[in-house]
MIPA-193688 format. One record per residue: x, y, z of N, C-alpha, C in turn; residue in three letters; chain. Coordinates in steps of 0.02 Angstrom, whole numbers, plus 50000, padded with zeros to 5 digits. Layout:
<recs>
@n.east->X; n.north->Y; n.up->Z; ca.east->X; ca.north->Y; ca.up->Z; c.east->X; c.north->Y; c.up->Z; residuo->ALA; cadena->A
...
</recs>
This chain:
<recs>
@n.east->49820; n.north->49770; n.up->49595; ca.east->49827; ca.north->49741; ca.up->49642; c.east->49741; c.north->49794; c.up->49684; residuo->MET; cadena->A
@n.east->49705; n.north->49769; n.up->49686; ca.east->49689; ca.north->49801; ca.up->49762; c.east->49704; c.north->49778; c.up->49809; residuo->ILE; cadena->A
@n.east->49711; n.north->49845; n.up->49858; ca.east->49731; ca.north->49795; ca.up->49915; c.east->49696; c.north->49817; c.up->49987; residuo->ARG; cadena->A
@n.east->49658; n.north->49767; n.up->50012; ca.east->49602; ca.north->49780; ca.up->50048; c.east->49624; c.north->49751; c.up->50140; residuo->ARG; cadena->A
@n.east->49645; n.north->49697; n.up->50108; ca.east->49669; ca.north->49667; ca.up->50171; c.east->49727; c.north->49684; c.up->50214; residuo->THR; cadena->A
@n.east->49719; n.north->49679; n.up->50290; ca.east->49766; ca.north->49708; ca.up->50348; c.east->49810; c.north->49692; c.up->50315; residuo->GLU; cadena->A
@n.east->49817; n.north->49649; n.up->50305; ca.east->49902; ca.north->49586; ca.up->50286; c.east->49937; c.north->49640; c.up->50215; residuo->GLU; cadena->A
@n.east->49870; n.north->49648; n.up->50140; ca.east->49919; ca.north->49676; ca.up->50094; c.east->49901; c.north->49756; c.up->50101; residuo->GLU; cadena->A
@n.east->49888; n.north->49789; n.up->50182; ca.east->49902; ca.north->49863; ca.up->50204; c.east->49984; c.north->49870; c.up->50222; residuo->LEU; cadena->A
@n.east->49966; n.north->49823; n.up->50280; ca.east->50038; ca.north->49821; ca.up->50293; c.east->50095; c.north->49784; c.up->50254; residuo->ARG; cadena->A
@n.east->50099; n.north->49767; n.up->50212; ca.east->50142; ca.north->49746; ca.up->50131; c.east->50164; c.north->49829; c.up->50099; residuo->ASP; cadena->A
@n.east->50087; n.north->49872; n.up->50097; ca.east->50103; ca.north->49917; ca.up->50067; c.east->50146; c.north->49974; c.up->50101; residuo->MET; cadena->A
@n.east->50130; n.north->49970; n.up->50177; ca.east->50167; ca.north->50013; ca.up->50224; c.east->50246; c.north->49993; c.up->50237; residuo->ARG; cadena->A
@n.east->50242; n.north->49950; n.up->50231; ca.east->50329; ca.north->49909; ca.up->50226; c.east->50345; c.north->49935; c.up->50156; residuo->GLY; cadena->A
@n.east->50332; n.north->49944; n.up->50103; ca.east->50358; ca.north->49986; ca.up->50052; c.east->50367; c.north->50029; c.up->50070; residuo->LEU; cadena->A
@n.east->50317; n.north->50090; n.up->50095; ca.east->50338; ca.north->50160; ca.up->50098; c.east->50374; c.north->50146; c.up->50175; residuo->CYS; cadena->A
@n.east->50393; n.north->50114; n.up->50220; ca.east->50444; ca.north->50133; ca.up->50277; c.east->50519; c.north->50110; c.up->50236; residuo->TRP; cadena->A
@n.east->50514; n.north->50073; n.up->50184; ca.east->50590; ca.north->50062; ca.up->50155; c.east->50608; c.north->50099; c.up->50096; residuo->GLY; cadena->A
@n.east->50566; n.north->50143; n.up->50058; ca.east->50569; ca.north->50184; ca.up->50008; c.east->50559; c.north->50254; c.up->50053; residuo->TRP; cadena->A
@n.east->50517; n.north->50265; n.up->50108; ca.east->50503; ca.north->50338; ca.up->50114; c.east->50589; c.north->50388; c.up->50137; residuo->GLY; cadena->A
@n.east->50606; n.north->50355; n.up->50177; ca.east->50672; ca.north->50384; ca.up->50190; c.east->50711; c.north->50411; c.up->50146; residuo->TYR; cadena->A
@n.east->50720; n.north->50369; n.up->50051; ca.east->50748; ca.north->50410; ca.up->50024; c.east->50725; c.north->50456; c.up->49979; residuo->ARG; cadena->A
@n.east->50692; n.north->50494; n.up->50013; ca.east->50638; ca.north->50573; ca.up->49960; c.east->50677; c.north->50619; c.up->50012; residuo->LEU; cadena->A
@n.east->50697; n.north->50655; n.up->49978; ca.east->50764; ca.north->50698; ca.up->49976; c.east->50720; c.north->50773; c.up->50029; residuo->ASP; cadena->A
@n.east->50715; n.north->50733; n.up->50078; ca.east->50651; ca.north->50810; ca.up->50124; c.east->50674; c.north->50809; c.up->50205; residuo->LEU; cadena->A
@n.east->50691; n.north->50875; n.up->50210; ca.east->50732; ca.north->50885; ca.up->50258; c.east->50682; c.north->50871; c.up->50306; residuo->ARG; cadena->A
@n.east->50734; n.north->50894; n.up->50380; ca.east->50685; ca.north->50926; ca.up->50424; c.east->50644; c.north->50980; c.up->50449; residuo->ALA; cadena->A
@n.east->50594; n.north->50967; n.up->50461; ca.east->50554; ca.north->51020; ca.up->50465; c.east->50478; c.north->50997; c.up->50419; residuo->GLY; cadena->A
@n.east->50498; n.north->50968; n.up->50364; ca.east->50459; ca.north->50937; ca.up->50305; c.east->50398; c.north->50886; c.up->50314; residuo->GLU; cadena->A
@n.east->50387; n.north->50864; n.up->50273; ca.east->50333; ca.north->50800; ca.up->50301; c.east->50379; c.north->50742; c.up->50301; residuo->PRO; cadena->A
@n.east->50372; n.north->50716; n.up->50331; ca.east->50391; ca.north->50639; ca.up->50311; c.east->50395; c.north->50590; c.up->50285; residuo->LEU; cadena->A
@n.east->50450; n.north->50580; n.up->50230; ca.east->50431; ca.north->50515; ca.up->50175; c.east->50392; c.north->50470; c.up->50183; residuo->GLY; cadena->A
@n.east->50413; n.north->50423; n.up->50227; ca.east->50384; ca.north->50375; ca.up->50251; c.east->50297; c.north->50392; c.up->50235; residuo->VAL; cadena->A
@n.east->50268; n.north->50447; n.up->50253; ca.east->50181; ca.north->50465; ca.up->50289; c.east->50157; c.north->50499; c.up->50210; residuo->TRP; cadena->A
@n.east->50226; n.north->50520; n.up->50181; ca.east->50195; ca.north->50556; ca.up->50097; c.east->50182; c.north->50482; c.up->50042; residuo->VAL; cadena->A
@n.east->50246; n.north->50435; n.up->50060; ca.east->50228; ca.north->50398; ca.up->50008; c.east->50180; c.north->50338; c.up->50016; residuo->LEU; cadena->A
@n.east->50119; n.north->50325; n.up->50103; ca.east->50085; ca.north->50309; ca.up->50105; c.east->50014; c.north->50360; c.up->50080; residuo->TYR; cadena->A
@n.east->50016; n.north->50426; n.up->50122; ca.east->49961; ca.north->50460; ca.up->50090; c.east->49957; c.north->50454; c.up->49983; residuo->ALA; cadena->A
@n.east->49997; n.north->50449; n.up->49973; ca.east->49989; ca.north->50453; ca.up->49901; c.east->49971; c.north->50395; c.up->49872; residuo->LEU; cadena->A
@n.east->49990; n.north->50341; n.up->49898; ca.east->49942; ca.north->50257; ca.up->49895; c.east->49880; c.north->50270; c.up->49920; residuo->PHE; cadena->A
@n.east->49860; n.north->50320; n.up->49974; ca.east->49797; ca.north->50305; ca.up->49984; c.east->49731; c.north->50360; c.up->49934; residuo->LEU; cadena->A
@n.east->49791; n.north->50401; n.up->49917; ca.east->49750; ca.north->50452; ca.up->49871; c.east->49751; c.north->50401; c.up->49796; residuo->ASN; cadena->A
@n.east->49781; n.north->50349; n.up->49781; ca.east->49773; ca.north->50353; ca.up->49721; c.east->49781; c.north->50270; c.up->49706; residuo->GLU; cadena->A
@n.east->49759; n.north->50238; n.up->49724; ca.east->49764; ca.north->50162; ca.up->49749; c.east->49695; c.north->50139; c.up->49712; residuo->ARG; cadena->A
@n.east->49702; n.north->50085; n.up->49680; ca.east->49649; ca.north->50029; ca.up->49655; c.east->49589; c.north->50023; c.up->49699; residuo->TYR; cadena->A
@n.east->49506; n.north->50016; n.up->49644; ca.east->49480; ca.north->50020; ca.up->49690; c.east->49433; c.north->49986; c.up->49653; residuo->ASN; cadena->A
@n.east->49362; n.north->49992; n.up->49682; ca.east->49317; ca.north->49942; ca.up->49651; c.east->49299; c.north->49981; c.up->49573; residuo->ALA; cadena->A
@n.east->49292; n.north->50040; n.up->49587; ca.east->49290; ca.north->50088; ca.up->49524; c.east->49350; c.north->50090; c.up->49476; residuo->GLN; cadena->A
@n.east->49408; n.north->50083; n.up->49512; ca.east->49482; ca.north->50082; ca.up->49460; c.east->49499; c.north->50016; c.up->49462; residuo->ASN; cadena->A
@n.east->49495; n.north->49966; n.up->49464; ca.east->49532; ca.north->49921; ca.up->49483; c.east->49581; c.north->49878; c.up->49432; residuo->PRO; cadena->A
@n.east->49629; n.north->49923; n.up->49381; ca.east->49676; ca.north->49907; ca.up->49320; c.east->49709; c.north->49976; c.up->49314; residuo->VAL; cadena->A
@n.east->49759; n.north->49955; n.up->49285; ca.east->49798; ca.north->50018; ca.up->49281; c.east->49748; c.north->50078; c.up->49205; residuo->PRO; cadena->A
@n.east->49760; n.north->50133; n.up->49235; ca.east->49702; ca.north->50179; ca.up->49181; c.east->49754; c.north->50215; c.up->49137; residuo->ARG; cadena->A
@n.east->49682; n.north->50189; n.up->49061; ca.east->49695; ca.north->50241; ca.up->49012; c.east->49709; c.north->50311; c.up->49013; residuo->LEU; cadena->A
@n.east->49738; n.north->50363; n.up->49007; ca.east->49734; ca.north->50418; ca.up->49035; c.east->49752; c.north->50470; c.up->48955; residuo->GLU; cadena->A
@n.east->49686; n.north->50487; n.up->48915; ca.east->49653; ca.north->50525; ca.up->48881; c.east->49722; c.north->50571; c.up->48845; residuo->PRO; cadena->A
@n.east->49752; n.north->50587; n.up->48887; ca.east->49803; ca.north->50659; ca.up->48871; c.east->49885; c.north->50628; c.up->48838; residuo->SER; cadena->A
@n.east->49907; n.north->50566; n.up->48870; ca.east->49953; ca.north->50518; ca.up->48828; c.east->49939; c.north->50477; c.up->48763; residuo->TYR; cadena->A
@n.east->49879; n.north->50497; n.up->48743; ca.east->49856; ca.north->50446; ca.up->48685; c.east->49866; c.north->50492; c.up->48604; residuo->CYS; cadena->A
@n.east->49853; n.north->50455; n.up->48562; ca.east->49862; ca.north->50503; ca.up->48490; c.east->49808; c.north->50581; c.up->48515; residuo->PRO; cadena->A
@n.east->49843; n.north->50622; n.up->48510; ca.east->49832; ca.north->50698; ca.up->48480; c.east->49820; c.north->50725; c.up->48573; residuo->GLY; cadena->A
@n.east->49841; n.north->50695; n.up->48605; ca.east->49832; ca.north->50717; ca.up->48670; c.east->49900; c.north->50750; c.up->48713; residuo->GLY; cadena->A
@n.east->49913; n.north->50805; n.up->48754; ca.east->49944; ca.north->50844; ca.up->48757; c.east->50017; c.north->50808; c.up->48766; residuo->ARG; cadena->A
@n.east->50002; n.north->50751; n.up->48792; ca.east->50101; ca.north->50721; ca.up->48811; c.east->50093; c.north->50650; c.up->48767; residuo->TYR; cadena->A
@n.east->50060; n.north->50624; n.up->48713; ca.east->50074; ca.north->50566; ca.up->48676; c.east->50141; c.north->50588; c.up->48640; residuo->TYR; cadena->A
@n.east->50183; n.north->50527; n.up->48650; ca.east->50260; ca.north->50520; ca.up->48621; c.east->50236; c.north->50443; c.up->48601; residuo->SER; cadena->A
@n.east->50241; n.north->50501; n.up->48519; ca.east->50222; ca.north->50425; ca.up->48445; c.east->50293; c.north->50395; c.up->48471; residuo->ASP; cadena->A
@n.east->50351; n.north->50389; n.up->48501; ca.east->50395; ca.north->50333; ca.up->48504; c.east->50364; c.north->50286; c.up->48563; residuo->ARG; cadena->A
@n.east->50320; n.north->50334; n.up->48594; ca.east->50297; ca.north->50267; ca.up->48656; c.east->50252; c.north->50227; c.up->48618; residuo->LEU; cadena->A
@n.east->50198; n.north->50262; n.up->48584; ca.east->50150; ca.north->50221; ca.up->48556; c.east->50162; c.north->50176; c.up->48513; residuo->TRP; cadena->A
@n.east->50214; n.north->50197; n.up->48462; ca.east->50238; ca.north->50147; ca.up->48427; c.east->50276; c.north->50095; c.up->48445; residuo->LYS; cadena->A
@n.east->50291; n.north->50074; n.up->48528; ca.east->50305; ca.north->50041; ca.up->48546; c.east->50281; c.north->49978; c.up->48574; residuo->LEU; cadena->A
@n.east->50248; n.north->50029; n.up->48626; ca.east->50212; ca.north->49993; ca.up->48674; c.east->50127; c.north->49997; c.up->48677; residuo->TYR; cadena->A
@n.east->50100; n.north->50023; n.up->48604; ca.east->50041; ca.north->50057; ca.up->48609; c.east->50003; c.north->50101; c.up->48645; residuo->GLY; cadena->A
@n.east->49949; n.north->50072; n.up->48692; ca.east->49909; ca.north->50102; ca.up->48727; c.east->49935; c.north->50085; c.up->48800; residuo->GLU; cadena->A
@n.east->49969; n.north->50038; n.up->48805; ca.east->50000; ca.north->50028; ca.up->48877; c.east->50045; c.north->50088; c.up->48888; residuo->ASP; cadena->A
@n.east->50053; n.north->50118; n.up->48850; ca.east->50120; ca.north->50167; ca.up->48846; c.east->50056; c.north->50238; c.up->48867; residuo->SER; cadena->A
@n.east->50012; n.north->50234; n.up->48859; ca.east->49971; ca.north->50286; ca.up->48909; c.east->49933; c.north->50279; c.up->48942; residuo->ALA; cadena->A
@n.east->49948; n.north->50223; n.up->48999; ca.east->49940; ca.north->50209; ca.up->49072; c.east->49957; c.north->50233; c.up->49128; residuo->LYS; cadena->A
@n.east->49919; n.north->50233; n.up->49167; ca.east->49964; ca.north->50223; ca.up->49256; c.east->49936; c.north->50168; c.up->49279; residuo->SER; cadena->A
@n.east->49984; n.north->50162; n.up->49313; ca.east->50017; ca.north->50095; ca.up->49343; c.east->50014; c.north->50099; c.up->49425; residuo->TYR; cadena->A
@n.east->49987; n.north->50040; n.up->49437; ca.east->50019; ca.north->50021; ca.up->49508; c.east->49969; c.north->50081; c.up->49555; residuo->SER; cadena->A
@n.east->49968; n.north->50037; n.up->49630; ca.east->49923; ca.north->50075; ca.up->49674; c.east->49972; c.north->50176; c.up->49698; residuo->ASN; cadena->A
@n.east->50011; n.north->50170; n.up->49634; ca.east->50036; ca.north->50253; ca.up->49657; c.east->50007; c.north->50287; c.up->49590; residuo->TRP; cadena->A
@n.east->49965; n.north->50238; n.up->49541; ca.east->49954; ca.north->50275; ca.up->49471; c.east->50014; c.north->50303; c.up->49425; residuo->GLN; cadena->A
@n.east->50078; n.north->50273; n.up->49454; ca.east->50121; ca.north->50319; ca.up->49403; c.east->50119; c.north->50314; c.up->49331; residuo->LEU; cadena->A
@n.east->50130; n.north->50340; n.up->49284; ca.east->50128; ca.north->50342; ca.up->49220; c.east->50175; c.north->50304; c.up->49211; residuo->MET; cadena->A
@n.east->50188; n.north->50276; n.up->49131; ca.east->50217; ca.north->50235; ca.up->49114; c.east->50281; c.north->50290; c.up->49069; residuo->PHE; cadena->A
@n.east->50252; n.north->50335; n.up->49035; ca.east->50280; ca.north->50404; ca.up->48996; c.east->50341; c.north->50405; c.up->49050; residuo->ALA; cadena->A
@n.east->50284; n.north->50455; n.up->49112; ca.east->50342; ca.north->50472; ca.up->49157; c.east->50419; c.north->50428; c.up->49191; residuo->THR; cadena->A
@n.east->50382; n.north->50378; n.up->49214; ca.east->50427; ca.north->50327; ca.up->49226; c.east->50503; c.north->50341; c.up->49171; residuo->ALA; cadena->A
@n.east->50467; n.north->50316; n.up->49092; ca.east->50498; ca.north->50327; ca.up->49052; c.east->50591; c.north->50359; c.up->49056; residuo->HIS; cadena->A
@n.east->50533; n.north->50423; n.up->49083; ca.east->50561; ca.north->50478; ca.up->49046; c.east->50608; c.north->50501; c.up->49107; residuo->GLU; cadena->A
@n.east->50616; n.north->50480; n.up->49176; ca.east->50659; ca.north->50453; ca.up->49230; c.east->50697; c.north->50421; c.up->49223; residuo->LEU; cadena->A
@n.east->50697; n.north->50347; n.up->49171; ca.east->50754; ca.north->50322; ca.up->49160; c.east->50721; c.north->50232; c.up->49161; residuo->GLY; cadena->A
@n.east->50668; n.north->50233; n.up->49172; ca.east->50631; ca.north->50151; ca.up->49187; c.east->50635; c.north->50120; c.up->49121; residuo->TYR; cadena->A
@n.east->50660; n.north->50056; n.up->49119; ca.east->50661; ca.north->50036; ca.up->49060; c.east->50626; c.north->49959; c.up->49048; residuo->ARG; cadena->A
@n.east->50600; n.north->49948; n.up->49065; ca.east->50562; ca.north->49872; ca.up->49097; c.east->50498; c.north->49903; c.up->49037; residuo->GLY; cadena->A
@n.east->50466; n.north->49857; n.up->49037; ca.east->50387; ca.north->49839; ca.up->49020; c.east->50353; c.north->49875; c.up->49044; residuo->MET; cadena->A
@n.east->50279; n.north->49935; n.up->49011; ca.east->50232; ca.north->49940; ca.up->49050; c.east->50205; c.north->49905; c.up->49116; residuo->PRO; cadena->A
@n.east->50177; n.north->49851; n.up->49083; ca.east->50153; ca.north->49830; ca.up->49141; c.east->50189; c.north->49788; c.up->49187; residuo->HIS; cadena->A
@n.east->50255; n.north->49797; n.up->49219; ca.east->50276; ca.north->49781; ca.up->49219; c.east->50254; c.north->49828; c.up->49326; residuo->GLU; cadena->A
@n.east->50274; n.north->49890; n.up->49279; ca.east->50246; ca.north->49950; ca.up->49336; c.east->50221; c.north->49939; c.up->49382; residuo->LEU; cadena->A
@n.east->50173; n.north->49879; n.up->49344; ca.east->50090; ca.north->49867; ca.up->49409; c.east->50116; c.north->49853; c.up->49474; residuo->ASP; cadena->A
@n.east->50169; n.north->49839; n.up->49472; ca.east->50208; ca.north->49784; ca.up->49538; c.east->50220; c.north->49856; c.up->49577; residuo->ASP; cadena->A
@n.east->50194; n.north->49849; n.up->49638; ca.east->50216; ca.north->49936; ca.up->49697; c.east->50272; c.north->49897; c.up->49703; residuo->ASP; cadena->A
@n.east->50310; n.north->49833; n.up->49716; ca.east->50372; ca.north->49842; ca.up->49707; c.east->50427; c.north->49881; c.up->49661; residuo->THR; cadena->A
@n.east->50408; n.north->49861; n.up->49610; ca.east->50442; ca.north->49893; ca.up->49562; c.east->50418; c.north->49995; c.up->49564; residuo->VAL; cadena->A
@n.east->50342; n.north->50001; n.up->49555; ca.east->50325; ca.north->50069; ca.up->49537; c.east->50371; c.north->50107; c.up->49598; residuo->ALA; cadena->A
@n.east->50363; n.north->50077; n.up->49661; ca.east->50395; ca.north->50136; ca.up->49716; c.east->50448; c.north->50145; c.up->49684; residuo->VAL; cadena->A
@n.east->50498; n.north->50134; n.up->49671; ca.east->50566; ca.north->50151; ca.up->49648; c.east->50551; c.north->50215; c.up->49622; residuo->ARG; cadena->A
@n.east->50504; n.north->50238; n.up->49549; ca.east->50512; ca.north->50285; ca.up->49507; c.east->50468; c.north->50334; c.up->49527; residuo->TRP; cadena->A
@n.east->50400; n.north->50322; n.up->49600; ca.east->50378; ca.north->50355; ca.up->49614; c.east->50423; c.north->50407; c.up->49667; residuo->VAL; cadena->A
@n.east->50468; n.north->50367; n.up->49708; ca.east->50526; ca.north->50430; ca.up->49730; c.east->50561; c.north->50439; c.up->49700; residuo->VAL; cadena->A
@n.east->50579; n.north->50436; n.up->49628; ca.east->50617; ca.north->50461; ca.up->49583; c.east->50585; c.north->50513; c.up->49558; residuo->GLU; cadena->A
@n.east->50530; n.north->50528; n.up->49528; ca.east->50503; ca.north->50551; ca.up->49528; c.east->50485; c.north->50640; c.up->49566; residuo->LEU; cadena->A
@n.east->50453; n.north->50599; n.up->49651; ca.east->50445; ca.north->50658; ca.up->49690; c.east->50527; c.north->50703; c.up->49702; residuo->LEU; cadena->A
@n.east->50555; n.north->50654; n.up->49711; ca.east->50641; ca.north->50699; ca.up->49699; c.east->50660; c.north->50718; c.up->49611; residuo->ASN; cadena->A
@n.east->50669; n.north->50706; n.up->49600; ca.east->50694; ca.north->50762; ca.up->49536; c.east->50635; c.north->50790; c.up->49507; residuo->ARG; cadena->A
@n.east->50576; n.north->50802; n.up->49511; ca.east->50535; ca.north->50837; ca.up->49501; c.east->50501; c.north->50875; c.up->49536; residuo->ARG; cadena->A
@n.east->50474; n.north->50866; n.up->49574; ca.east->50418; ca.north->50882; ca.up->49636; c.east->50441; c.north->50911; c.up->49708; residuo->VAL; cadena->A
@n.east->50494; n.north->50878; n.up->49738; ca.east->50552; ca.north->50918; ca.up->49808; c.east->50592; c.north->50966; c.up->49737; residuo->ILE; cadena->A
@n.east->50626; n.north->50938; n.up->49701; ca.east->50695; ca.north->50991; ca.up->49676; c.east->50625; c.north->51060; c.up->49637; residuo->ARG; cadena->A
@n.east->50585; n.north->51056; n.up->49601; ca.east->50539; ca.north->51123; ca.up->49594; c.east->50536; c.north->51155; c.up->49656; residuo->LYS; cadena->A
@n.east->50494; n.north->51138; n.up->49692; ca.east->50474; ca.north->51166; ca.up->49754; c.east->50513; c.north->51210; c.up->49792; residuo->ALA; cadena->A
@n.east->50559; n.north->51163; n.up->49835; ca.east->50632; ca.north->51201; ca.up->49836; c.east->50663; c.north->51241; c.up->49804; residuo->ARG; cadena->A
@n.east->50650; n.north->51257; n.up->49737; ca.east->50654; ca.north->51312; ca.up->49662; c.east->50625; c.north->51366; c.up->49695; residuo->SER; cadena->A
@n.east->50561; n.north->51363; n.up->49723; ca.east->50508; ca.north->51409; ca.up->49737; c.east->50522; c.north->51436; c.up->49823; residuo->ASN; cadena->A
@n.east->50545; n.north->51407; n.up->49851; ca.east->50547; ca.north->51396; ca.up->49925; c.east->50595; c.north->51366; c.up->49952; residuo->ASP; cadena->A
@n.east->50637; n.north->51372; n.up->50022; ca.east->50674; ca.north->51321; ca.up->50041; c.east->50638; c.north->51265; c.up->50087; residuo->GLN; cadena->A
@n.east->50576; n.north->51273; n.up->50110; ca.east->50539; ca.north->51223; ca.up->50131; c.east->50484; c.north->51206; c.up->50098; residuo->VAL; cadena->A
@n.east->50475; n.north->51131; n.up->50087; ca.east->50425; ca.north->51097; ca.up->50056; c.east->50369; c.north->51080; c.up->50090; residuo->VAL; cadena->A
@n.east->50323; n.north->51076; n.up->50074; ca.east->50251; ca.north->51097; ca.up->50111; c.east->50207; c.north->51011; c.up->50095; residuo->THR; cadena->A
@n.east->50171; n.north->50999; n.up->50120; ca.east->50134; ca.north->50939; ca.up->50105; c.east->50095; c.north->50937; c.up->50049; residuo->LEU; cadena->A
@n.east->50062; n.north->51008; n.up->50044; ca.east->50021; ca.north->51044; ca.up->49987; c.east->50061; c.north->51043; c.up->49923; residuo->GLU; cadena->A
@n.east->50129; n.north->51039; n.up->49907; ca.east->50161; ca.north->51053; ca.up->49864; c.east->50186; c.north->50974; c.up->49860; residuo->GLU; cadena->A
@n.east->50201; n.north->50934; n.up->49885; ca.east->50204; ca.north->50865; ca.up->49863; c.east->50135; c.north->50858; c.up->49839; residuo->LEU; cadena->A
@n.east->50063; n.north->50850; n.up->49874; ca.east->50027; ca.north->50843; ca.up->49840; c.east->50011; c.north->50861; c.up->49772; residuo->CYS; cadena->A
@n.east->50013; n.north->50918; n.up->49765; ca.east->49976; ca.north->50957; ca.up->49717; c.east->50038; c.north->50925; c.up->49655; residuo->ASP; cadena->A
@n.east->50099; n.north->50944; n.up->49678; ca.east->50154; ca.north->50926; ca.up->49619; c.east->50159; c.north->50863; c.up->49602; residuo->GLY; cadena->A
@n.east->50128; n.north->50794; n.up->49637; ca.east->50131; ca.north->50703; ca.up->49609; c.east->50074; c.north->50725; c.up->49592; residuo->TYR; cadena->A
@n.east->50014; n.north->50745; n.up->49577; ca.east->49963; ca.north->50740; ca.up->49530; c.east->49956; c.north->50794; c.up->49468; residuo->ASN; cadena->A
@n.east->49990; n.north->50844; n.up->49461; ca.east->50005; ca.north->50871; ca.up->49409; c.east->50047; c.north->50889; c.up->49391; residuo->THR; cadena->A
@n.east->50099; n.north->50856; n.up->49418; ca.east->50180; ca.north->50855; ca.up->49395; c.east->50237; c.north->50923; c.up->49410; residuo->GLY; cadena->A
@n.east->50183; n.north->50958; n.up->49405; ca.east->50232; ca.north->51027; ca.up->49443; c.east->50204; c.north->51080; c.up->49496; residuo->ASN; cadena->A
@n.east->50234; n.north->51077; n.up->49555; ca.east->50195; ca.north->51101; ca.up->49607; c.east->50203; c.north->51170; c.up->49611; residuo->PRO; cadena->A
@n.east->50231; n.north->51203; n.up->49553; ca.east->50225; ca.north->51298; ca.up->49556; c.east->50209; c.north->51316; c.up->49516; residuo->ILE; cadena->A
@n.east->50179; n.north->51265; n.up->49457; ca.east->50143; ca.north->51308; ca.up->49399; c.east->50091; c.north->51339; c.up->49408; residuo->ASP; cadena->A
@n.east->50051; n.north->51352; n.up->49466; ca.east->49985; ca.north->51390; ca.up->49484; c.east->49910; c.north->51347; c.up->49464; residuo->GLY; cadena->A
@n.east->49920; n.north->51283; n.up->49451; ca.east->49871; ca.north->51242; ca.up->49453; c.east->49866; c.north->51225; c.up->49489; residuo->TYR; cadena->A
@n.east->49847; n.north->51215; n.up->49532; ca.east->49809; ca.north->51139; ca.up->49576; c.east->49723; c.north->51129; c.up->49585; residuo->ARG; cadena->A
@n.east->49728; n.north->51054; n.up->49593; ca.east->49665; ca.north->51010; ca.up->49610; c.east->49651; c.north->51032; c.up->49702; residuo->ASN; cadena->A
@n.east->49636; n.north->51077; n.up->49720; ca.east->49615; ca.north->51069; ca.up->49768; c.east->49587; c.north->51015; c.up->49811; residuo->SER; cadena->A
@n.east->49543; n.north->50980; n.up->49785; ca.east->49509; ca.north->50909; ca.up->49803; c.east->49557; c.north->50879; c.up->49820; residuo->GLU; cadena->A
@n.east->49607; n.north->50842; n.up->49779; ca.east->49677; ca.north->50819; ca.up->49759; c.east->49716; c.north->50827; c.up->49827; residuo->TYR; cadena->A
@n.east->49739; n.north->50868; n.up->49843; ca.east->49770; ca.north->50909; ca.up->49903; c.east->49735; c.north->50908; c.up->49970; residuo->VAL; cadena->A
@n.east->49679; n.north->50906; n.up->49976; ca.east->49635; ca.north->50916; ca.up->50040; c.east->49622; c.north->50839; c.up->50052; residuo->ARG; cadena->A
@n.east->49621; n.north->50777; n.up->50001; ca.east->49628; ca.north->50700; ca.up->50012; c.east->49707; c.north->50695; c.up->50022; residuo->ARG; cadena->A
@n.east->49743; n.north->50711; n.up->50012; ca.east->49802; ca.north->50698; ca.up->50037; c.east->49817; c.north->50732; c.up->50087; residuo->GLY; cadena->A
@n.east->49804; n.north->50781; n.up->50120; ca.east->49827; ca.north->50806; ca.up->50170; c.east->49789; c.north->50753; c.up->50226; residuo->LEU; cadena->A
@n.east->49709; n.north->50741; n.up->50210; ca.east->49676; ca.north->50684; ca.up->50250; c.east->49719; c.north->50629; c.up->50274; residuo->GLU; cadena->A
@n.east->49739; n.north->50596; n.up->50220; ca.east->49759; ca.north->50533; ca.up->50172; c.east->49837; c.north->50550; c.up->50219; residuo->HIS; cadena->A
@n.east->49884; n.north->50599; n.up->50244; ca.east->49943; ca.north->50607; ca.up->50270; c.east->49926; c.north->50598; c.up->50359; residuo->TYR; cadena->A
@n.east->49874; n.north->50615; n.up->50376; ca.east->49855; ca.north->50611; ca.up->50447; c.east->49823; c.north->50560; c.up->50446; residuo->ALA; cadena->A
@n.east->49809; n.north->50519; n.up->50406; ca.east->49795; ca.north->50436; ca.up->50405; c.east->49868; c.north->50400; c.up->50436; residuo->GLN; cadena->A
@n.east->49910; n.north->50411; n.up->50369; ca.east->49971; ca.north->50391; ca.up->50378; c.east->50003; c.north->50396; c.up->50428; residuo->ALA; cadena->A
@n.east->50000; n.north->50441; n.up->50475; ca.east->50022; ca.north->50473; ca.up->50540; c.east->50006; c.north->50431; c.up->50595; residuo->ARG; cadena->A
@n.east->49944; n.north->50414; n.up->50587; ca.east->49887; ca.north->50372; ca.up->50631; c.east->49916; c.north->50288; c.up->50626; residuo->GLU; cadena->A
@n.east->49915; n.north->50286; n.up->50572; ca.east->49914; ca.north->50192; ca.up->50562; c.east->49976; c.north->50185; c.up->50555; residuo->SER; cadena->A
@n.east->50034; n.north->50225; n.up->50547; ca.east->50104; ca.north->50197; ca.up->50547; c.east->50155; c.north->50226; c.up->50600; residuo->MET; cadena->A
@n.east->50108; n.north->50265; n.up->50645; ca.east->50142; ca.north->50308; ca.up->50710; c.east->50172; c.north->50351; c.up->50716; residuo->GLY; cadena->A
@n.east->50126; n.north->50397; n.up->50738; ca.east->50131; ca.north->50472; ca.up->50745; c.east->50181; c.north->50483; c.up->50804; residuo->ALA; cadena->A
@n.east->50215; n.north->50453; n.up->50833; ca.east->50279; ca.north->50479; ca.up->50872; c.east->50333; c.north->50432; c.up->50841; residuo->SER; cadena->A
@n.east->50323; n.north->50431; n.up->50780; ca.east->50394; ca.north->50431; ca.up->50708; c.east->50466; c.north->50474; c.up->50723; residuo->LEU; cadena->A
@n.east->50506; n.north->50442; n.up->50757; ca.east->50563; ca.north->50507; ca.up->50762; c.east->50591; c.north->50503; c.up->50673; residuo->ALA; cadena->A
@n.east->50629; n.north->50562; n.up->50667; ca.east->50661; ca.north->50564; ca.up->50586; c.east->50724; c.north->50542; c.up->50598; residuo->ARG; cadena->A
@n.east->50749; n.north->50484; n.up->50546; ca.east->50807; ca.north->50461; ca.up->50573; c.east->50841; c.north->50494; c.up->50531; residuo->ALA; cadena->A
</recs>
């Protein structure tokens, strides 16, 4: 669902409020509420990308192809879902057992976005350094690994801008709970 109206954006901010504090971030690190909203702003559906996106690297012959998932769900196993563009295969690896299309509901996907950030991105970033940076969070969400040496600079740049936007729209004086 493309979220355009103020009410729809308010709903999304509500999801971020509800789940952002479940990110394993510490004092001095980015605020989870704003991280989730920034990732939403980076990934969200729009006129050019209004539906779950088929990712070729998860299709037969692709780097991340899973024969088992493809046999069960076909093309749906190779798509990214929701306004966070979460890969079904990734959510499945993390323990999600629903149908692929159910991840297109932001209220379902957010749990697995948080799980991905906690188990893969934050944990790996912390193994490299004691403080997790916003750049590492954006990079790790985009590539799956914040310390692999590959960084999509444009994605990270937009993530930093969207984090500032999230702070502004959600209250820059928010105190960490």
